[in-house]
C-alpha positions in Angstrom: 217.4 2.3 18.7 214.1 2.2 20.5 210.3 2.7 20.1 208.8 5.9 21.4 206.1 6.4 18.7 203.7 3.8 17.5 202.8 3.6 13.8 199.3 2.6 12.7 198.6 0.4 9.7 196.8 3.2 8.0 199.6 5.7 8.5 202.2 3.2 7.3 200.2 2.4 4.2 199.9 6.1 3.2 203.6 6.6 4.0 204.8 3.7 1.8 202.6 4.9 -1.1 205.3 7.7 -1.6 208.0 5.1 -2.3 208.6 2.3 -4.9 209.5 -0.4 -2.3 206.3 -2.4 -2.3 203.6 -2.8 0.3 204.1 -3.5 4.0 204.2 -7.2 5.1 205.5 -6.6 8.6 206.7 -3.9 11.0 208.6 -4.8 14.1 209.9 -2.4 16.7 213.7 -2.6 17.6 214.2 -2.2 21.3 217.8 -0.9 21.6 219.4 2.5 22.2 217.8 5.7 23.4 217.5 8.2 20.6 214.9 7.4 17.9 212.0 5.1 17.2 213.2 2.3 14.9 211.4 -0.5 13.1 212.4 -3.4 11.0 210.2 -3.0 7.9 209.5 -5.9 5.6 207.7 -5.2 2.3 206.8 -7.2 -0.7 210.2 -6.1 -2.2 212.5 -6.7 0.7 213.7 -5.6 4.2 214.4 -2.0 5.3 214.8 0.1 8.4 212.2 2.7 9.2 213.3 5.5 11.6 211.2 8.1 13.3 213.4 10.9 14.6 212.8 12.3 18.1 214.5 13.4 21.3 217.9 15.0 20.5 217.6 14.8 16.7 217.0 18.2 15.2 215.1 17.8 11.9 217.4 20.5 10.4 220.3 18.0 10.8 218.6 15.3 8.8 220.0 16.5 5.4 223.5 16.1 6.9 222.9 12.6 8.4 221.2 11.2 5.3 223.4 13.0 2.8 226.4 11.7 4.6 225.2 8.1 4.3 224.6 8.6 0.6 228.1 10.1 0.3 229.9 7.4 2.2 228.1 4.6 0.5 229.1 6.1 -2.9 232.7 5.9 -1.8 232.7 2.3 -0.7 231.7 2.5 2.9 229.2 -0.2 3.7 226.5 1.7 5.5 222.7 2.1 5.3 221.6 4.0 2.2 218.6 6.3 2.5 215.6 5.3 0.3 214.4 8.3 -1.7 210.7 8.7 -2.5 209.3 9.3 -5.9 209.7 13.0 -5.3 213.5 12.6 -4.6 213.2 13.3 -0.9 214.6 10.9 1.7 212.7 12.6 4.6 209.0 12.9 5.1 206.5 12.8 8.1 205.0 9.7 9.7 202.9 9.7 12.9 203.7 13.4 13.3 207.5 12.8 13.3 210.2 13.3 10.7 210.9 9.8 9.2 213.1 8.0 6.7 213.7 4.5 5.3 217.1 3.1 4.8 218.5 -0.1 3.3 218.9 -3.2 5.5 222.5 -4.4 6.2 223.3 -8.0 6.9 225.5 -9.0 9.8 225.6 -9.2 13.6 227.0 -6.8 16.2 229.6 -8.6 18.4 228.2 -9.1 21.9 231.6 -10.1 23.2 234.4 -8.0 21.8 237.6 -9.8 21.1 241.0 -8.7 19.9 240.2 -9.8 16.3 237.4 -7.2 16.1 239.5 -4.2 17.0 241.8 -4.0 14.0 239.0 -4.1 11.4 237.2 -1.4 13.5 240.2 0.8 13.3 240.5 0.3 9.6 236.8 1.0 9.0 237.0 4.2 11.1 240.0 5.5 9.2 238.2 4.7 5.9 235.2 6.6 7.0 237.4 9.6 7.9 239.0 9.6 4.5 235.7 9.1 2.6 234.2 12.0 4.5 236.9 14.5 3.6 235.0 15.9 0.6 231.5 15.9 2.1 230.2 19.4 1.5 227.8 19.7 4.4 229.0 20.7 7.9 227.5 20.0 11.4 229.2 21.0 14.6 229.4 18.5 17.4 226.5 19.4 19.7 227.9 17.0 22.3 231.4 18.3 22.4 232.8 20.3 25.4 230.4 23.1 25.1 227.5 20.7 25.5 228.7 18.9 28.6 227.9 21.5 31.3 224.2 21.7 30.3 223.9 17.9 30.5 225.5 18.0 33.9 223.3 20.8 35.2 220.2 18.8 34.0 221.3 15.7 36.0 223.4 16.8 39.0 220.4 16.8 41.4 220.4 13.0 41.1 224.0 12.3 42.2 225.9 12.6 45.5 228.1 15.5 46.6 231.4 13.7 45.9 230.5 12.8 42.4 229.0 16.2 41.8 232.4 17.8 42.7 234.3 15.3 40.6 232.3 15.9 37.5 232.3 19.7 37.9 236.1 19.6 38.2 236.3 17.5 35.0 234.2 19.9 33.1 236.3 22.8 34.3 239.4 21.0 33.2 238.2 20.3 29.7 236.8 23.7 29.1 240.3 25.0 29.8 242.3 22.3 28.0 240.4 20.9 25.1 242.7 20.9 21.9 241.6 22.9 18.9 244.6 22.5 16.5 244.3 18.8 15.5 243.1 17.4 12.1 239.3 17.6 11.9 236.6 16.3 9.6 233.5 14.1 9.5 233.4 11.7 12.5 230.9 9.0 13.4 231.0 9.9 17.1 229.2 6.8 18.3 231.0 3.8 16.8 230.1 1.3 19.6 229.9 -2.4 19.0 226.1 -2.2 18.5 226.8 0.1 15.5 229.2 -2.3 13.8 228.2 -5.5 11.9 230.4 -8.5 11.3 229.5 -11.4 9.0 231.6 -14.6 8.9 234.2 -12.9 11.1 234.6 -9.9 8.7 233.4 -6.4 9.3 230.3 -6.0 7.1 228.9 -2.6 7.8 228.6 0.5 10.0 225.2 1.9 11.1 223.6 4.7 13.1 225.1 7.9 11.8 222.8 10.2 13.9 225.6 11.6 16.1 227.9 12.2 13.1 229.3 15.6 12.9 232.5 17.6 12.2 235.1 17.4 15.0 238.6 16.2 15.7 239.3 12.9 13.9 241.4 11.6 16.9 238.4 12.2 19.2 236.6 9.6 17.1 239.5 7.2 17.7 239.3 8.0 21.4 235.6 7.2 21.5 236.5 3.8 20.0 239.2 3.2 22.6 236.5 3.5 25.2 233.9 1.5 23.3 236.1 -1.4 22.2 239.1 -1.7 24.5 237.7 -2.2 28.0 236.8 -5.6 29.5 233.5 -6.3 31.3 235.1 -5.4 34.7 236.2 -2.0 33.1 239.9 -3.0 33.0 241.6 -1.5 30.0 243.0 -4.0 27.4 246.1 -2.5 25.9 246.3 -5.4 23.3 242.9 -4.5 21.9 243.9 -0.8 21.9 247.1 -1.6 20.0 245.2 -3.6 17.4 242.6 -0.9 17.0 245.3 1.9 16.6 247.4 -0.2 14.2 244.3 -0.9 12.1 243.6 2.8 12.0 247.2 3.6 11.0 247.1 1.1 8.1 244.5 3.3 6.4 245.2 6.8 7.9 248.2 7.4 10.0 247.7 9.4 13.2 250.1 12.3 13.5 252.4 12.6 16.5 250.2 15.4 17.9 247.1 13.2 17.6 248.8 10.3 19.4 250.0 12.6 22.2 246.5 13.9 22.6 244.8 10.5 22.8 244.8 10.1 26.6 243.2 13.5 27.1 240.7 12.9 24.2 239.8 9.4 25.7 239.3 11.0 29.1 237.0 13.6 27.5 235.1 10.9 25.6 234.5 9.0 28.8 233.1 12.1 30.4 230.8 12.8 27.4 229.3 9.3 27.5 229.0 9.4 31.3 227.1 12.6 31.1 224.7 11.6 28.3 224.1 8.2 30.0 223.4 10.0 33.3 221.0 12.4 31.6 219.2 9.5 29.8 219.0 7.6 33.1 217.2 10.5 34.7 215.0 11.6 31.7 214.1 8.5 29.6 210.3 8.0 29.7 209.3 5.1 31.9 207.1 3.6 29.1 209.8 3.6 26.5 210.8 0.2 25.0 214.4 0.7 25.9 217.1 -0.5 28.2 218.9 2.4 29.8 222.8 2.2 30.0 224.6 2.4 33.3 226.6 5.7 33.7 228.9 4.0 36.3 230.7 2.2 33.5 232.0 5.4 32.1 232.9 6.8 35.5 235.3 3.9 35.8 236.7 4.6 32.4 237.1 8.3 33.1 239.1 7.5 36.3 241.4 5.1 34.3 242.2 7.8 31.8 242.9 10.3 34.5 245.3 8.0 36.1 247.4 7.2 33.0 251.1 8.3 32.8 252.1 7.8 29.2 251.1 6.5 25.8 252.4 3.1 26.8 249.3 2.7 28.9 247.3 2.7 25.6 249.4 0.1 23.9 251.4 2.6 21.8 
């Protein structure tokens, strides 16, 4: 989440006139993430989130993202619900950008991940996968293997020759070896700690579905292994991984083929986030209210996964 586009009082007033959520009392920019402009909106009827979509978000994908949140919420997943205007639409234009309002979720993202967070995250991820099984809309993963080489080509002139060779070899490897025969469905694709809320030590909600897509379910698990199971020094914590995987299995059991593929999928996940962080480091506007994320973190994770010898390295 970030602020790229400023919203005037006049534009906001006209925008809210299309809804039944009251008049604006306050609008505060949220300075996290790198994808959209986000605001905490307080009206005379409550608190909401206002998002203006920019950068990688294709307006054609918004029916998928917002429809998925409606779908998951109706099936018991605690996630933001899009607010529909009087005309029934959840998307309209604000300050020249596609925009939507969603409900406000209570809770805090864990700043220091402990073992106790990981089991509930695994359970919530599996619940999301099951709840999304009958979602009718489809969206391919634009940031899967086919999208990695363009990100690399757009950033490689900013890295040294050794890293350039290493990343080029990784992309070659995954283009030749990425699995295609594992169970697939709707995945979150970005379930980092800043997208999970806890309240009184219990998981209270999942947010930020703007990378959601159809892909391998185990790839979503692999993303969470990278996001939740490394320490601040980038050492892998097998106890956290075991708790996350056991939590997932309590709700949806991973197949033997999925478990076997996890090291490769985790390595691929590390490369994906390394490349997008590198691209954002190079291309984020200097005046954006945003903290860029260090690509080096995911280089260390990539090298860990490349060095593993068995599933035991992942706590299995």
